[in-house]
N, C-alpha and C positions, 0 to 999 in steps of 0.2 A: 630274655624270654624266648623260648624256642618257637619257631614259626611252624604253622601247620604244614608248610612245605616239607617238613621232616617226617610227617606221618605217611607211612606207606599205604594206608587204607584209602578206599574211594569215598565218595560222599556219603554213602550209606554207613560205612564204617565210622566216619566222623560223627554221625548221629548216634550210633550204638555206643561209642566210647565217650559220649558226653555226660552231662549231669542231668539225672532224671529224678533225683530225690533230694530234699533239703538236707538229709543226713549225710550226703556226700559233699556238702559245701564246707570249705575251710571256716574256722571260727570267726574270721574277720567279716564273713558275709552272712553267717547263719543266724546270729542273734540267738533266739530261743528256738532250737531245732524242733521241739515238740509243737510250738505254735505254728512254725512254718509248715510242719508236716500236716497239721490240720487244714491249712490253706490248700496245700497241694492235693489233699484228698478230695476237695471240692473243685478246685481249678488246677488241673494237671500242670506239671513243670517239665520243661525240656530245654536244655541248652546244648547245642552240638559242640563238638570239641574245637572247631575253628572259632566259633563265636566266644566260647569260654576263654580261649587264650587271648583273644582281642580284648575281652572284658577285663581280664587280669591286668592287661597293660594300660587300659584307658580308664577303668574304674567306674565311678558312679553314673555317668551319662548312659552307659550301656547296661550296667548292673541293674539299675532300677527298672529297666524295661522288661527284664526277664526273671528276676529273682522274686519269689513270693514275698508278700508283705501282709502282716496280720490285719491291716486295715481293709483288705479285700473282703474279710468276713464281717466287718462292722458297717458296711455300706447299706444305708437304708434309703438312699436317694435313687439309686440305680434301678433299672428295669431288666428283667430277664431277657426280654426280646425288645431292645430299645428302639429298633427301627420298624417294628411291626412286620417283620419278614414273614412270619408264619401265617398271618391272616391273608397275605397276598400270594400264598403258595398253592397253586392249583394241583400240583403234585409235589411229593416230598423232595426237599432240597432244591427246588426251583422257585424263584420269586419273580412274578410278573406284575410289576407296579406301573411302569410306563408303557404306553401302547406299542412302541416299536422295539423294545429290548427287554431281555430277561437276565437275571442273575442265576447262574447254573453252578451249584456247589458239587464238585466231583470228588472231594476228599475232605476229611476233617483232621488231617495230620499236617504238621508244620515242622520245619527244621529248628525253630525256637517257638516257644509259646509266650506270646506277648501278654503281659499282665493287664494291658488296657484293651484287649481284643473285644470288638463289638459282638463276637460270637463265643464269648467265654462259656455260655451255657452249653455249647456243643463240642468245641474243639478239644481234641485229645482224648475223647471218650471212646470206649469200645463200641462197635456196631456203627449205626448211622448210615453212611453212604455205602451202597452195595452195587453190584452189577445191575440188579433189578431197578434201583432208583435211577441209575444213569440211563438205562434203556427207557424208563418212563419219561425222563426229562427230554431225551432226544425225540421220543414219539410226540410229546406235547409240542415241542418247537416245530416239528415237521407238520403238525396239524394246524398251525396258526400262521397263515401267510403274512400277517402284519408284523411278525417278528423279523427285523432286519439285522439286529445287533445282539450278539450273545457275549456276555461277560462270564468267562470260565473262572471260577473262584473256589474258595474253600474256607478253612484250611488253605493250603498252598498247592495249586495244581502241579507244580514241579516236583512234589513228593511222589507223584506217580512215575512208574517206569516209562521209558521212552515208548515202549510198545503200547502200553495202555493209554498214555496221553495221546499218542499218534492216532490210535483208533478212535478216540473221542473227537479229535480235531477233524479227522477224515470224514467221520459220520456227519459232523456239522457242515463241512464243506460240500457234502453231497446234497444238502437241502437247498433248493434253488433260491428261495427267498432270503436266506441268510447271507447278507452282504459283507458283514464285518464280524470278525472274531477278536475278542480281547481276552487277555490273560492278566489276572492280578496276582502278583507274586512278591514275596520279600526275599526270595532265595538268592539273587545275585549279591545282596548286601550282607546276608548272614551265613551263607554257605556257598561261596562262589565256585567251588569245585564241581557243583552240580551242572554248571554250564559246560557241557561236554560237546565234542564234535557230533556225537550221535544225536544229542538233543537238538543241536542247531539244524541238523538235517530234517528232523521231524517238524520243527517250527517253520522252516522255509517252505515246506509243502503246503502249509495252511494259509499262505498269503491270500488276500490282505489280512494281516495279523498285526495287532497292536498290543503292547505290553505296558501296564502301569506297574512300576516298581515301588518299593516302600523304603525310604530312608528318613530317619528322624534326626540324626546328628552327624556332623562332619567327621567325627571320630570313627564312624562305621566304614569309612572309605579307606581302603588299603590298595596296594598294588595288585593283589589278587582280585579284588573287586573291580578295579579299573580294567583288568584284562578280561574278566567275565563280561562286563558291560560292553567292551569293545567288540567281542564276538557277536553279541546280540545286535549291536548297531550295524556292524559290517554285514550281517545277514539281511539287512534291509528292513528291520523291524523298528517302526517308530516307537520311541521310549518316552514315557511320562513318569512322573513321580507323585505319589500321594504321601504327604507328610502329616502326621498327627501332632497337634499342638499339645505338649505335655508339661504340666506344672513342674518347675524345678529342673527340667531336663533341657528343653529347647525353647523356652518361652521368653527369650531375649533377642532383640534385633540382631546383635552381633553374631549370635550363634547361627541363626537362620540365614544371615547374609553369607556366611562362610559356606553353609550347606548348599544354598541355591546356586551360588557362583561355581562351586565345585561340580554340581550336577550338570550345569550348562556346558562346562568344559569337557564333560564325559558324553555329550550328546543326549542328555536326558533333560527333557523339558519339565520344570516344576509345574505341575498341573493343578493339584489341590493342596491347600493347607487346611486340614480338617479340624474343626472344633471337636474336642473329645466327645464321643457318644455317651449317652446316659446308660451305659452298660453296668449292670450290677457287679460290684467288685472293683470298679475302676474310678469311683468318684474322686479319690485322692489325686488322680492325674488331671482332672478337669481344671481349666482356667476360666476366669470371667470372660464374657464375650468381648469386653473392652480390650483385653490383652491382645487378641489377634488383630483387632482393628488398629491398635497402637503400633504393632509391629509392621503392618503393611504401610501405615502412614510414615513410619520412620524409614522404611526401605525405599519408598517411592522417590525416585530421583537419585538415590545412592547407588542403585544397581539397575541394570537394563530391565526394561519391561518384559523382555523375553524370559528373564529369570524370576519374575514375580508370579506366583500362583494365585488362583482365586481362593479367597477365604470362604469355606463352605460350612454350613450347619445342616446336618442330616436330622430332620425334625423327628421327634419321638412319635411313636405310634403309626409310622408309615406315611408321614406327610411328604417325604422326599427331601431332596437337597435344595437349599436356597443359598444364594450368594450373600455375603455380608461385606459391604463396601464402606470405606471411610467416606465421610461426607465433606466434600470440598466446596459445596455451595454455601455462600454466606447470605446472599439475598436474591430473591426472585422478583423482578418487576416486568411489566409489559414491554418496556423498551429494551431492557438488558438484564442479564444475570451477572452477579458478582461472585467470583470464585476466589478461593485462597489456594495458592500453589504449594508445592512440597516444601518451600522455604517459609511458608506462612504469610506470603505477601498477597495482597488483594489485587485482582485483575477483573476488569469489567468487559463482558462479552455482549455486544449489541445483538438484539433479535432482528431478523429481517422485517422490513416494513410490510 
């Protein structure tokens, strides 16, 4: 398999030369091209050239994340706006749910279109985010002194040019009450060539800046990915990872053990393991709530606590995120509580008198 290192084009060229239509898929992936074409007309498809070549090498764990599936159109359980973002949007493409922070969508484009995306209703469609909506978002943030934390999201913010992204970050940094800027991106794992020296210069100017990356499977990690992440870490950017629990892809302890320990070795802190959202078109990816709890219980004690993310459920309708934790308490008494440790053994912990 040829490496993307052989491609002379830059990161934009790798997007242009990727797979954008189910009709371009080889027969082994396409199934019924007409059926997949119907899906892609509702939920757009994009697989950049780098990720396509990795997918050909590693197969189903990557393919199922990005190749359309007829089940996307059969989903009757999912919601168009599963997290209730629109009702908490005082201006278009900005969600203000929690008192001190906002979600600021600056693009609806990505280097790959994930089939489980919580914003399937928006991502990859023409129109949407404009210079006017970005200006309106910046004006709203500037007018609300209680906002201390801005999560720049999308789509993927690193789809923007260095100049445009730098302008947004600079505008946010000029707002006195904005203390922290965060960027949510999948780019280092799906198109690592985007992490250029120019981008690093832009990001370093925005400190204190945090980045939450998105990795779902250890087969997404290559030497190119390691190099891209190293550049971000060396630039002084604290890195976290948000992993989505996906049925039949990463819903086994041994897979996530590999992923989380790989991430820690790359200076990425596993931050959230996310229960799949109730997004319409993604129901076939969702796992029972017990699955995530069982995985965390299996990993506790097997890997460092530093490598264990919090299992989070983003409640439908705008209820916000809540943690879901395995229950280690066996019995509660006034004198003592009894716990069961990671090996299943009971231990009594006395209460203070």
